[in-house]
C-alpha positions in Angstrom: -34.2 29.9 30.5 -33.2 26.6 28.3 -36.5 25.6 29.3 -38.3 28.8 28.3 -36.5 27.7 24.9 -37.6 24.6 24.7 -41.0 25.8 25.3 -41.1 28.2 22.6 -39.7 25.8 20.0 -42.2 23.5 20.5 -45.2 26.1 20.2 -43.7 27.3 17.1 -42.9 23.6 16.5 -44.2 23.9 12.4 -42.4 26.7 11.2 -39.3 25.3 13.4 -39.5 21.9 11.5 -39.5 23.3 8.4 -35.9 24.7 9.7 -35.2 21.3 10.8 -35.1 19.8 7.4 -33.4 22.2 5.7 -30.4 21.8 8.4 -31.0 17.7 8.3 -31.2 18.5 4.4 -28.2 20.8 3.8 -25.9 18.7 6.4 -26.4 15.7 4.3 -25.3 17.4 1.2 -22.3 19.3 2.7 -21.6 16.2 4.6 -20.9 14.8 1.2 -19.5 17.4 -0.5 -17.0 18.2 2.1 -15.6 14.4 2.6 -15.5 13.5 -1.3 -13.3 17.5 -1.4 -11.6 16.3 1.2 -10.5 12.9 -0.6 -9.8 14.1 -4.1 -7.7 17.4 -2.4 -5.6 14.8 -0.7 -5.0 12.8 -3.8 -4.6 16.0 -6.0 -2.0 16.9 -3.4 0.3 13.8 -3.5 2.8 14.0 -6.5 2.9 12.4 -9.7 6.3 11.3 -9.6 6.9 12.4 -13.3 6.9 15.2 -15.3 4.4 15.8 -18.5 5.1 19.3 -18.9 6.6 20.2 -22.3 6.1 16.7 -23.3 4.5 14.6 -26.8 2.7 10.8 -26.6 3.1 9.6 -29.9 2.1 6.5 -31.4 2.9 4.6 -34.6 2.1 1.8 -36.6 5.4 -0.9 -36.5 5.2 -2.9 -40.0 4.3 -6.6 -38.7 6.2 -8.5 -41.3 9.3 -7.1 -39.6 11.7 -9.7 -37.6 12.6 -9.0 -34.0 16.2 -7.7 -34.8 14.9 -5.9 -37.6 12.1 -3.9 -34.6 14.9 -3.2 -32.4 17.1 -1.8 -35.5 14.6 0.3 -36.4 13.3 1.5 -33.3 16.7 2.5 -31.6 17.0 4.3 -35.7 13.7 6.2 -34.7 15.2 7.3 -30.5 18.2 8.3 -32.0 17.0 11.1 -35.1 13.8 11.8 -33.5 16.5 13.0 -30.0 18.5 14.7 -33.0 15.6 16.8 -34.2 15.7 20.7 -33.6 14.0 21.3 -30.1 13.9 18.1 -29.1 15.3 17.0 -25.3 14.8 13.3 -24.9 12.5 10.8 -26.1 11.9 7.0 -25.0 9.9 4.0 -25.9 7.1 2.8 -24.0 4.4 -0.2 -23.9 0.7 0.2 -24.2 0.0 2.1 -20.7 0.9 5.4 -21.2 0.3 8.7 -18.7 -3.4 9.9 -19.2 -4.1 7.2 -21.6 -6.6 5.6 -19.2 -5.1 2.0 -20.2 -4.8 -0.6 -16.8 -2.5 -3.1 -16.7 -2.2 -5.4 -13.9 -1.0 -8.7 -12.2 -1.2 -10.9 -9.2 1.8 -13.1 -8.0 2.5 -15.3 -5.1 6.0 -14.4 -3.5 6.6 -17.6 -1.3 2.9 -17.7 0.0 2.5 -13.8 -0.2 0.1 -12.5 -2.4 1.5 -9.5 -4.5 -1.1 -7.6 -6.6 0.4 -4.5 -8.8 0.1 -2.4 -12.2 2.0 -3.0 -14.9 4.2 0.0 -17.1 6.6 -1.5 -19.4 9.4 1.1 -20.3 12.4 1.5 -22.3 16.4 2.5 -20.8 15.1 6.0 -21.4 11.8 6.5 -19.6 13.0 7.2 -16.4 15.3 10.3 -17.9 12.7 11.2 -20.4 9.9 11.7 -17.8 12.3 12.8 -15.2 11.2 10.2 -12.4 12.6 10.7 -8.5 14.6 7.5 -7.1 13.9 6.4 -3.7 16.7 4.5 -4.0 18.7 2.1 -7.0 18.6 3.2 -10.7 16.5 2.9 -13.9 17.5 -0.3 -16.2 21.5 -0.6 -17.8 22.3 -3.1 -20.4 24.0 -4.7 -18.0 21.0 -5.3 -16.3 19.1 -6.2 -19.1 22.3 -9.1 -19.7 21.7 -10.7 -15.8 20.1 -13.8 -14.6 16.9 -12.1 -13.5 14.4 -9.9 -15.5 14.8 -6.8 -13.8 12.1 -4.4 -12.6 11.9 -1.0 -11.1 8.4 -0.2 -8.3 7.1 2.6 -6.5 7.6 3.3 -3.5 3.9 2.0 -2.5 5.0 -1.0 -3.8 7.3 -1.1 -1.1 5.7 0.5 1.3 2.5 -2.3 1.2 4.0 -4.8 0.6 7.4 -4.7 2.4 7.0 -2.1 5.0 10.3 -4.1 7.1 12.0 -4.2 4.4 15.4 -1.5 4.7 16.4 -1.8 1.3 14.9 -3.7 -1.5 17.9 -2.9 -4.2 18.4 -6.5 -5.5 15.9 -8.7 -4.1 14.7 -11.4 -6.1 10.8 -11.8 -6.0 7.9 -13.3 -8.6 5.8 -11.4 -10.6 5.4 -13.6 -13.3 8.6 -15.6 -12.5 11.5 -14.6 -10.7 12.4 -10.3 -11.1 15.2 -8.7 -9.5 14.4 -5.0 -8.4 16.9 -2.7 -9.3 15.2 0.8 -8.4 12.6 2.4 -6.2 10.9 5.4 -7.5 9.4 7.8 -4.8 6.1 8.1 -6.6 4.0 7.0 -9.9 0.7 8.1 -10.8 -0.4 7.3 -14.4 -4.4 8.0 -14.8 -4.6 11.4 -13.2 -3.9 13.5 -10.8 -6.5 12.4 -8.6 -5.6 9.0 -8.9 -4.5 6.7 -5.8 -1.4 5.9 -5.2 -1.5 2.0 -6.1 1.4 -0.8 -6.2 3.4 -0.5 -9.5 6.2 -2.3 -11.2 7.8 -1.2 -14.2 9.2 -4.2 -16.6 12.2 -4.0 -19.3 11.7 -4.7 -22.7 13.3 -8.1 -21.8 10.5 -9.1 -20.4 8.1 -7.7 -22.7 9.6 -9.4 -25.5 10.5 -12.8 -23.3 6.3 -13.2 -23.4 6.3 -12.8 -27.7 4.3 -9.4 -27.1 4.4 -6.6 -30.1 6.9 -4.4 -30.3 6.6 -1.1 -28.5 4.8 1.4 -30.7 4.2 4.3 -28.4 7.4 7.2 -27.5 7.0 9.9 -25.1 9.2 12.9 -26.6 10.4 16.1 -24.3 10.6 19.0 -25.8 13.2 22.0 -24.4 11.0 24.5 -22.8 8.7 26.7 -25.4 9.4 23.9 -28.0 6.7 21.5 -27.4 4.0 22.5 -30.5 7.4 23.0 -32.8 8.3 19.8 -33.0 5.2 17.6 -33.7 5.5 18.1 -37.4 9.0 17.1 -37.6 8.5 13.9 -35.7 4.9 13.2 -37.7 7.4 13.5 -40.7 10.2 12.0 -39.4 8.4 8.4 -37.9 5.8 8.8 -41.5 8.7 8.4 -43.3 11.0 5.6 -41.7 7.8 3.1 -40.5 6.1 4.3 -43.8 2.8 4.6 -42.5 1.2 7.9 -42.4 -0.8 6.7 -39.7 1.4 8.6 -36.5 -1.0 9.8 -33.6 0.5 12.7 -31.5 -1.2 14.6 -28.2 0.0 17.1 -25.9 0.5 15.2 -22.4 -0.6 18.3 -20.3 -3.8 18.7 -22.1 -4.2 14.9 -21.4 -3.8 15.4 -17.9 -6.5 18.0 -18.4 -8.6 15.8 -20.0 -8.1 12.9 -17.4 -9.3 15.2 -14.3 -12.5 15.8 -15.6 -14.0 12.7 -14.7 -13.5 13.9 -11.0 -13.5 18.1 -11.3 -16.7 18.2 -13.4 -18.4 16.0 -10.6 -16.7 18.4 -8.1 -17.9 21.3 -9.7 -21.2 20.5 -9.9 -21.7 18.9 -6.4 -20.0 22.6 -5.2 -22.9 24.9 -7.4 -26.0 22.8 -5.5 -24.3 23.2 -2.1 -23.9 26.8 -2.4 -27.3 27.2 -3.9 -29.0 25.0 -1.2 -27.1 27.7 1.7 -28.9 30.4 -0.1 -32.1 29.4 0.2 -31.4 28.3 3.8 -30.3 32.0 4.0 -32.9 33.3 2.5 -35.5 31.1 4.3 -33.9 31.5 8.0 -33.9 35.2 7.2 -37.9 34.9 5.8 -39.2 32.7 9.3 -37.3 34.7 11.5 -38.4 38.3 10.4 -42.0 36.9 10.1 -41.8 35.6 13.6 -40.6 38.9 14.7 -43.3 40.7 13.1 -46.1 38.4 15.5 -44.1 38.8 18.6 -43.8 42.1 18.7 -46.0 42.7 21.7 -43.6 39.9 23.5 -40.9 41.4 22.4 -42.0 45.1 24.1 -42.8 43.5 27.3 -39.6 41.4 27.9 -37.9 45.0 27.4 -40.7 46.4 29.6 -39.4 44.4 32.3 -36.2 45.2 32.0 -34.7 42.9 29.0 -31.7 44.2 27.6 -31.4 44.5 23.3 -28.0 42.3 24.1 -30.8 39.7 25.7 -33.4 39.8 23.0 -30.8 39.4 20.1 -29.4 36.1 22.2 -33.0 35.0 22.9 -33.8 35.0 19.3 -30.2 33.3 18.3 -30.5 30.7 20.4 -33.9 30.2 19.1 -32.4 29.5 15.7 -29.3 27.6 17.1 -31.1 24.9 19.3 -33.0 23.9 16.2 -30.3 23.5 14.4 -28.8 22.1 16.4 -31.2 19.4 17.2 -31.2 18.8 12.9 -26.7 18.7 12.9 -27.3 15.7 15.9 -29.6 13.4 13.9 -27.4 14.6 10.5 -24.4 13.7 12.4 -25.7 10.2 13.9 -26.6 9.0 10.1 -23.2 10.1 9.2 -21.2 8.6 11.3 -22.6 5.2 10.2 -20.7 5.5 6.6 -17.0 5.4 8.4 -17.8 3.0 11.1 -19.8 0.4 8.7 -16.9 1.1 5.6 -20.0 1.9 3.4 -17.9 3.4 0.8 -13.8 2.8 -0.1 -12.5 6.1 1.4 -10.7 6.6 4.1 -12.1 7.0 7.6 -10.5 10.2 8.3 -12.3 11.9 5.6 -15.7 11.5 6.5 -15.1 13.2 9.9 -13.1 15.9 8.6 -16.3 16.4 6.1 -18.9 16.0 9.8 -16.7 18.8 11.1 -16.7 20.9 8.4 -20.7 21.0 7.7 -21.2 21.1 11.1 -19.1 24.4 11.3 -20.5 25.7 7.8 -24.4 25.2 8.7 -23.7 27.0 12.4 -21.6 29.7 11.1 -24.3 30.4 8.3 -27.1 30.4 11.1 -25.6 32.8 13.2 -25.1 35.2 10.9 -28.5 34.6 9.2 -30.2 34.8 12.8 -28.3 38.0 14.1 -29.8 40.6 11.4 -33.0 40.0 12.2 -32.8 39.4 15.9 -30.9 42.7 16.0 -34.0 44.3 14.6 -36.1 42.7 17.3 -33.8 44.1 20.3 -34.2 47.8 18.8 -38.0 47.9 19.0 -39.2 50.0 21.5 -41.1 49.1 24.3 -43.8 51.9 24.8 -44.9 51.8 21.2 -44.9 48.0 20.6 -47.0 47.6 23.5 -49.5 50.7 22.2 -50.4 48.8 19.1 -53.7 47.1 18.3 
């Protein structure tokens, strides 16, 4: 039967060639969409590692003519009075890199011949409490840590897993990152760019490191409100900071809304690709219907002869479905050949498993659509009565 089907395919190579190209194009598009989708779904499902709900970000301008002691005293007063505002649960100062803000600071260092590359976040002693960080081991900065011999740092789990995977514990380890630093804590996760950001090695530096480098004072805050009080605290915060800094240039933003904006560069292209794929699959389905119905109208005599010779309706249905499936397999085989080259040659910076997931998902999707689209006209062909068909023309 296979030889018979192959001969039929060759005899109808012009119409089958169009189906072949449609299948190949659909596979290429679906493969890319599925691989991209699985990759970003995996990143989205990994935890951010901090709480952003009921929180606002704040930027202020601290006067440039203040000395370092006056700046510290002003920041302490700002924190104290902000925490005393009705509806405020916690507040913290941080450096120029804030969650969902789009900024990135990184640094590299050689730790005894071993190269380290890490993202940098500067934060004060209240950061872990305000953002509700979860610790794998150790703790956040304390006043005692700030007074120690080494500058304290906190790293994320990715930092440990990538650079020190065999260490049972990193607590109290001295490593070289812009000088000697002492690890006092390890947080589980921390992805601050967006839900779709890749989890990369990251280090939290204390205000001591920031001041030692002669940097400008912290001028950003995160304020966590009591549930349902996020909007209510914005005006009191603005009035307080405008008064204390003697500068009305205070900017306040909602972190939950910032997260949505930060996710858009991935969400929007993904929605567009899914829409294009859906449109393409609809056109393929309509094309298959049209081709099969046309073939049935031109092969009525052949169908009547087969049924007159004893072919059952099921056998006629299977024949037409298999003809389309064989053409589909040919298109998929060529598509899979080219798709496999992407992970094998490492053409894109995405883990290979997501490309293989995309190949499998694209093949299954196309086969399901082809079989479903082939069943209706094939059953119509199987229902033709041989006596009526053989007497036509």
